N, C-alpha and C positions, 0 to 999 in steps of 0.2 A: 284843334286837337288831332293828333295823328290817328289814322285808321289802324286799329290793332287787330282787325279780323283776318285770321289766317289759319291754315290747318295746324293741328298740333304737331309739335316736334320735340326732339330731345337734343339739347346742346351737346356738342362734341368737345370734350376736354382738349385744349391746345388750339382751338379755333376761336377767333373773335371777329365780329363783323360790325362795320359802321356804315351808316347811310346818311346822305345829305341831299338837299335840294340845290342843285347847281345852276338851274335855269338853262340847261343845254338846249332844249327845244321849247319848253313851256315853263313859265315861272311858277314857283310854289309846288312843284311836283318832285317827288323823290326820284332821282335819276342818276345818282352816283353812289357806288358801293365800294368799300375797301374791305377785303377779307385778309386777315392776318393769320399766318401759319406759324406755330411754335417752332423755335430753333430745333433742327434735327428732323423735321418732317420730310417725308418723301412725297413725290407727286408723279402722276401719269396723266396723259391727256389724249383725246382723239379729236380730230379737226375735220372741217368740211373737205370734200373732194372737189368742190367747185373750182375750176381753173382760175376764175377771177376772185380768188380768196381775198378777204379784207386785209388791210395793213396790220391790224392787231393780231390776226391769225398768224401772219408771217413773223411778226416780232415775238409773239408768245412761243412759237415753235423754236425760234432762234435762241431765246433766253432759256427755255426749258432744256435745250441740249447742252447748255453751259453749266447746269447745276440746278439743285432744287430751289424752288421759289420760297420767299418769305411773305410776299404780298401778292394779292390779285387786285387789279384795278378794273372795275366794270362800269361802263356808262351806257345809258340808253339815250334815245333821241337822235343819235347820229351813228351810222354804221362804220364810218371811216373806211368805206369800200369804194373801189373805182376812183381812188384819189392819188394813185401813182406814187412817185418818190416823196412828194410832199406829205402824203398820208403816213408813210413809214416814219418820216422825220417827226411828225406830230405825235405818233404813238410813242416813239422813243422819248420825246420831250416830256410827255405825261408820266412815263415810267421814271424818268430822272427826277421829276419834281416830287413824286411820292417817295423815292429812295432817299432824297435829301432830307425830307421831313422825318422819315422813319429811321434813318441811320443805317441804311443797307446799300448794297450795290444796285445799280440800275438793272443789271441782269437778273436780280432776284425779284423783280416785279414783272408779272405777266399781265398784259392788257387784254381786255375783252370789250367789244362794242356791239351795239345793236340799234337799228333805227333806219333812217333814210339813207339810201345808197347814193353816192356821187357828190355829196356835199362836204366841204372842208370841215374838219373836226374843230369845234370851238375850244381850242386848247386853254385859253385864258379862263374861261368859265369852269373848266374842269380843275385846273390847278388852283383857282380861287376857292373851289369847293372842298379841296382836300383837307384843310384844317378841321372843318366841321365833321367830315366823315371820320377822320382819325380820332377826334375827340369823342365820337360816339361809339368807338370800338367796345364791344361787349360780347361775352360768350352767349348771351341770350338774344343776340341781334339778328338771328335767322329770319324772324318774322318781318322785321322792317326791311331787311335786305331782299327778301322774296318779293316785297312790293316794289322795291327800288330797281329791280331788273326788268320790270314789265314794259311792254310797248302797247300793242293792241289787245293784249290779254285782258280778260275781265276779272280774273281771280288769281291770287298768288298760288304757287304750287310748291308744296313741301311734303316730305315723307321721311319717316324714321323707322328703324328697326333696332332692337337690342337683342343680343345673344350672350350666352355665358360660355366663356372659354377659360380653361384652367382655373375655374372657380371665380373668375372676375367678369364683370359686365363690360361688354364691348358694344359701342354704339356706331351706327351708320346713319347719317342724316344727309339729305340732299335737297336742293331747291333747283327749279328750272323755270324758264320762260319760253313761250312759244305759242303761237296761235295761228299765224299764217306763214306762207312760204315754208311749208313743212313737208319735206320728203328727205330726211336727213342724210342718208348715205354715210353716216358715221355715228352721230350722237343726236343732238337736237340743236335748236337755235342757240341756247345757252343753258348749260347745266353745271352745277357745282356740288360735289359730293365729298364728304369727309368721314373718316373713321379714326378712332383713337387707338387702333391696333398699330403695331410696328410691322411694316411690310417693306421689303426692299423693292426698288423700282422695277426690275424685270417682272417679278410676280405681280406687282401692282398694275403694270401695263397689261399683262395677260388677263387679269381679273376684270379690268375695266373694259377691254375689247370684247371679251366674251359676254359680259353683261349688256353692253351697248348693242351687240349683234342680236340679242334676244329681247330687246326693249325699244330703245330709241331708233334702231335701224329697222323696226317693223311698224312704224307709224307713217301715215300720210294724211295731210289735210287737203292739199291741192296739187301734189306732184312736183312742187318747185323746191329745189335744194338751195338753201341760203348761201350767200357768200361768207357768212360769219359764224357758221355752226362751230361750236366748241363744247366739249365736255371734259371737265377736270375732276380727278379723284385724288384727294390728299390723305395721307396717313400720318398722324402726329406721334403715335407711339405712347401717348400719355396714359393709356390704361396699364402699361407695363406688360401687355401680352404680345408676344412675337408670333407672327404667322409665317410659316414656311411652306414652300411648294410641296405638294403631295401629301400634306398633313390633313388630319380630320378638321383642324382649325381652319385651313384654307377652304375646304368644302363648305363648312358652316358659314364662314364669312362671305363666300361667294353667293350662297343662297340669300343671305340678308341683303347683299348689294344688289342682286338681281331683283329682289322684291321691291327695293327702293326705286330702282330704275324703271321697272314696269309700272309702278304706281305713278311716277312722274310722267312717263310716256303716255299713259292712258289719260292723265289729267290734261296734258297738252291737247290731245285729240278731242276730249270732251269740251275743251274751251276753244276749239277751232273757230276761226273768224265766222261769226254768224251761225255756228252749228247749233242744232236742236237735238241731235241724236248721236250717241256713240255706237259705232258699228264694229262688232267683232267678226272678222272673216277667218274661218277655219277651213283649210283645204287638206283633206285626208286622202290617202291612197295614191300619192304621186310616186313616180319611179325614183325620184330623188328630191331633195329639199328645194333645189332650184326650180324644178317643175311646179311644185306646190306653190312656191312663192310667185311664180309667173302668173298663175291663175288668180291668186289672192290679190296681187297688185292690179291686175286687169280689172277686177271687180271694184277695187278701192279707188281707182283713178277714173272710172267711167262717169262722165257728167250725167248721163242718162240714169245710171243706177243711183247716183247720189241725189239727184233731184227727185227721183221717185221716193226715196226715203224721206226727204223733206216734206213731200206731199202726203206721206203716210199711205202711199198707193202700192198695193201688193202686185205690182206689174212684174211678175216673175219672168216674163219673156226677156226683159232687159238683162236680168241676171244670167239666164241661160245663154243669151247671145254673147255676153262678155266671156263666159267660160269657153265658148266655142271659138272665139277669136284670140285666145291667149297664146296661140302659137305652138300648141302641143302636137307633135307628129303622131299620126295614126291614132287619134283619139277615138275610142269606141263610145259614141254617144249613148248607146243602149245600156252601158254600164254606169253612166253618170247619174248620181242622185243629188238633189238640191233641197236644202231645208232652211226654213226660217224658224229659229228656236227649235221646238219639237214638232213643227208642222212640216210634213213632207210636201214639197211643191211639185217636184218633177222627178220622173224615173223612166227607164226604158225608152228614152228619146222623146218624151212628151210629158204632158200634165199628169200628175199622179191621180189615180182613180179616186183616192180617198180625200183629195183636196177640195176645200170649198173656199170661196172668196171671203166668207165671214171669218174663217180661221186666219187667213192671211192678214185681213184688215185688223184683227185684234192684236196681232204681233206688231204690225207696222206702227201702231199708235203708241208703242212703248218708247221710253227715253233711251233704252239700251236694247240692242237687237243683235243676235248672233246669226250669221249666215254660215251654213256648213255645206261644203261640197265634198262628195266622195267620188274620186275618180276611178277607183278600183284598178289601178295600174301597178301598185307597189305598196310599200310600207311607209313612205315618207309623209310627213305632216308639217304644216306651217301655219302660223297665226299672224295676221296683220290687223292693226287697229286703224279705223278711219272714222269719218263723220259725214253728215249730209251736206249738201250745198243749199243755202237759202238765199233769199233776196239780199239779206244783209251782207253776205260774203262779197257780192258785187259792189254794194254801196261802200263798205269799209275800204275795199281796195281801190275803188274809183276816187275816193276822197282822201287817200292815205297821206298825200303831201299838203293837203289844205288845212 
């Protein structure tokens, strides 16, 4: 019997999803997803900035520039990255096979892959699995699809928001996968979001980029940017509500979109490979956002900081050292304050007089912790989400190809 456990979601009118077990890496595992977009839908996407981008990323970019897609083809178990010209040909062949079955042009299919890098794509297994995936197309297929795009993830990731525009209900629903090799620089490993509002491509791209910059671009599990990162936003128009630039509707839709993206991004970090804690890092008082982000990411990427969180050890000296090496010019350490939740750890260049080890220990034992740094250099603020490093992170990645 299929595993039906997944977060709650709202179907998006104009979107159908079908999932199949194609045996791409392991038999009997859901690993192939087809997502159908209603005729007239628009789409926008952001992709990895990794120079060794995967073949499906190159082909998806190429096809998206030629017009709106009708189908997305997603496989797990094989990244089709580091595969050269043969990988590009394989991705196009899979698009052509789905196009022939669906009755559309090859360029109206966008491919997405995730899994092991450097292995040839098993094209025959994918094309043989397409009939089952297409037969399973269903507006309520988000749950199965969210399972079907997972790799080392332990849970599916889904989020929905609904708003009222012009007296009608508009839905935004998204799914994502990601657990390791997470430092997106654009979006995430893979994310697919849809709304039933009608939105023209330029505005859709703007909304997606802004939402990604405040969500997926603010997470890190291990500091590694994938070759396959992709995030796509589709707008079907099935609600009959049109959203235009500068309108109140655009602002309301953006808030819903950002809420979905933040929910998915936090779910990715919470499900980081081997993770036991979700860490919110908030840096206030920077001269500009870039400065606040530099401090936040230095904390988030520090193996010493991350292992201290895993050990539930309030070793605040590691946090202070990370702030100090973040590269801020003329940092006045006397002005810096450091907090774990509502516990003041350090101020005036050293340990806070009010701090006790028992206070820090109590916070560190929580499943979700907020680190707050106040630099007192300006008004800029930034938030980054990360997780701890456990023994299991090493084990999972040491055994990834076995």
